[in-house]
N, C-alpha and C positions, 0 to 999 in steps of 0.2 A: 504494499499499499504506499503510495507516494504522496507526501505532503510538501507544501511550499514554505512551512514555517514549523518551528518547534512547539508553538502554542497554537492549538487548533480549537475552533469553537466546538463545544461539546456536542451539538447537533451534527456537525460534519463528521466528528470522530465516531459517533454512533452510527451514522449512515454508511460510512466507509468500512469500519471494523466490525460492526454489530455489537460492540461493547457500549453500554449505556451508563453514564455516571448517575448513581443513585445514592441516597443517604447511607445504605449498607456497603457501598463501594462500586467497583465496575462490575456490571452484570450482563451476562449474555444468556438468554433464556432462563434456566433456573439456577445457574452457576453464578456465584458473586465472589469477587476477590477483594480483600480489604484495600481501600484506596481513599485518601483524604485529599481532594483537590484544594488548592489554594484559592481558586475562583471557581464557583459552581457552573459558570458559562463557558469556561475554557479548560481544556485538557493539555497538560504538559506532556509531550510525547516521551520525554526521558523518564519522568516519573511513572507514566503509564506502562512503558515498556518494561521497566524494572518490576512493577507490581504483577504484570501479566506473564513475565518470563519470555518476553518477545525481543528479538534482536533489533537493534535500531542503528542505522547507519546514516551519517550526515555527509553529503556531498557539498562542501563549502563553495566550490567553483561555480556549481550550477544552482546554488541555494535550494537544495532539495533534501528532504528527509525521507527515508525508506524504512517502514516498520515491517518486519517480517512476521511470519506466522507464529502462533504460540508453539513453543518448542517443548513444553512439558519439562523444563529443567535441563533440556539437552541443547541449549543455544551454543553457538560457536563462541569461544572466548576471544577469537580474533578472526579477521577476515583474511589473514595471511595464510595461503596454502603452502603445504610442505613441497619441498623440491622433489621433482621426479623427471625421469627421462623416458621418452617414447620415440619411435620412428615417425618422421614427418611423411608427407605424401610421397616424397622421392626416396624414402627408405633411410634418410640421414637422421642421426640422433638429434633430438630436440629437448632441451631442458626448460622446464617451466621457470627455473630461476632467471633465465634470460629476459623474461618479462617483468621482473621485480620492479615495483614502482608504478606499474600500469594497471588500469582496471582490465580484468580478464574474465570472460565468460567461459566456463568449462561445459562442454556438452558431451555426455557419455551415451553410448548406444551399444546394445548387444543383440546379436541375432537369435539368441535363444529365448 
């Protein structure tokens, strides 16, 4: 879920994520997570991400915030992938480390 600011109107946060700010916390259907907003009309993405166990990434260059899916306590500690080496389309070895410092999308596919 992409946002243009770290502080989102509560109605927009609910519409995009399905989590509504209520007196008992952030709620989705019957599940509620303890959460005390500083402002009832605005949700701070950092605080909400921490309460919900959702990863949050800020792209300062493009002024965007990306809130990931609830990870159930298994969120990544970092967005830095470990180095590995695979053959490229020409069969030459290619190391992920050669792209360090750049944003990379990894797509995996298996025929089975």
